[in-house]
C-alpha positions as CSV (number, residue, x, y, z in Angstrom):
1,X,20.2,0.1,-32.3
2,X,17.0,-1.9,-32.6
3,X,17.8,-3.7,-29.4
4,X,18.2,-0.4,-27.5
5,X,14.9,1.0,-28.8
6,X,13.2,-2.3,-28.0
7,X,14.6,-2.3,-24.5
8,X,13.5,1.3,-24.0
9,X,10.0,0.6,-25.2
10,X,9.7,-2.5,-22.9
11,X,11.0,-0.5,-19.9
12,X,8.5,2.3,-20.6
13,X,5.6,-0.1,-20.5
14,X,6.8,-2.3,-17.7
15,X,7.5,0.5,-15.2
16,X,3.9,1.5,-14.6
17,X,2.9,-2.2,-14.1
18,X,5.2,-2.5,-11.1
19,X,4.6,0.9,-9.6
20,X,2.4,1.1,-6.5
21,X,-0.2,3.9,-6.7
22,X,-0.8,6.3,-3.9
23,X,-4.0,6.0,-1.9
24,X,-6.8,8.4,-2.7
25,X,-8.1,10.7,0.1
26,X,-11.2,8.5,0.2
27,X,-9.1,5.4,0.6
28,X,-7.0,7.0,3.4
29,X,-10.2,8.0,5.2
30,X,-11.5,4.4,5.0
31,X,-8.1,3.1,6.2
32,X,-8.1,5.5,9.1
33,X,-11.5,4.3,10.1
34,X,-10.5,0.6,9.9
35,X,-7.3,1.3,11.9
36,X,-9.2,3.3,14.5
37,X,-11.4,0.3,15.1
38,X,-8.2,-1.7,15.8
39,X,-6.9,1.1,18.1
40,X,-4.2,1.9,15.6
41,X,-3.1,4.7,13.3
42,X,-0.7,5.2,10.4
43,X,0.9,8.2,8.6
44,X,-0.6,8.4,5.1
45,X,2.9,8.5,3.7
46,X,3.3,4.9,4.8
47,X,0.3,3.6,2.8
48,X,0.9,1.7,-0.5
49,X,-1.8,0.5,-2.8
50,X,-0.9,-2.9,-4.2
51,X,-1.7,-4.1,-7.8
52,X,-4.6,-6.2,-6.5
53,X,-6.2,-3.3,-4.8
54,X,-5.1,-4.2,-1.3
55,X,-3.1,-1.9,1.0
56,X,0.3,-2.3,2.6
57,X,0.7,-0.2,5.7
58,X,4.2,0.3,7.2
59,X,4.9,1.5,10.7
60,X,1.4,1.3,12.0
61,X,1.2,2.4,15.6
62,X,-1.2,0.4,17.8
63,X,-2.0,0.4,21.5
64,X,0.3,-2.6,22.0
65,X,3.2,-1.7,19.7
66,X,4.2,-1.1,16.1
67,X,3.2,-3.3,13.2
68,X,3.2,-3.7,9.4
69,X,-0.4,-4.3,8.4
70,X,-2.0,-5.5,5.2
71,X,-5.6,-4.7,4.4
72,X,-7.7,-6.3,1.8
73,X,-9.3,-4.1,-0.9
74,X,-12.5,-4.0,1.3
75,X,-10.4,-2.5,4.1
76,X,-10.5,-5.6,6.3
77,X,-7.3,-6.9,8.0
78,X,-5.4,-9.4,6.0
79,X,-2.2,-9.6,7.9
80,X,-0.4,-8.0,10.9
81,X,3.3,-8.4,11.7
82,X,4.9,-6.9,14.8
83,X,8.0,-4.9,14.2
């Protein structure tokens, strides 16, 4: 019984640590600005906030194709992978 309770407590505290938060409206606006400068756009449903404050953007549509893009916490491009 103690093992079950301990496992439940660990799971309850561990889950939030691994969950990605949703971007705030202000962050989405800054991401949209950064992408517009790159001639790209993304649906806000495809934005994930990483634990380190950076952003993982899936299915970003750019003038030359579709990409997965990572932005640093300061909204600068960290990585771009063509899909």
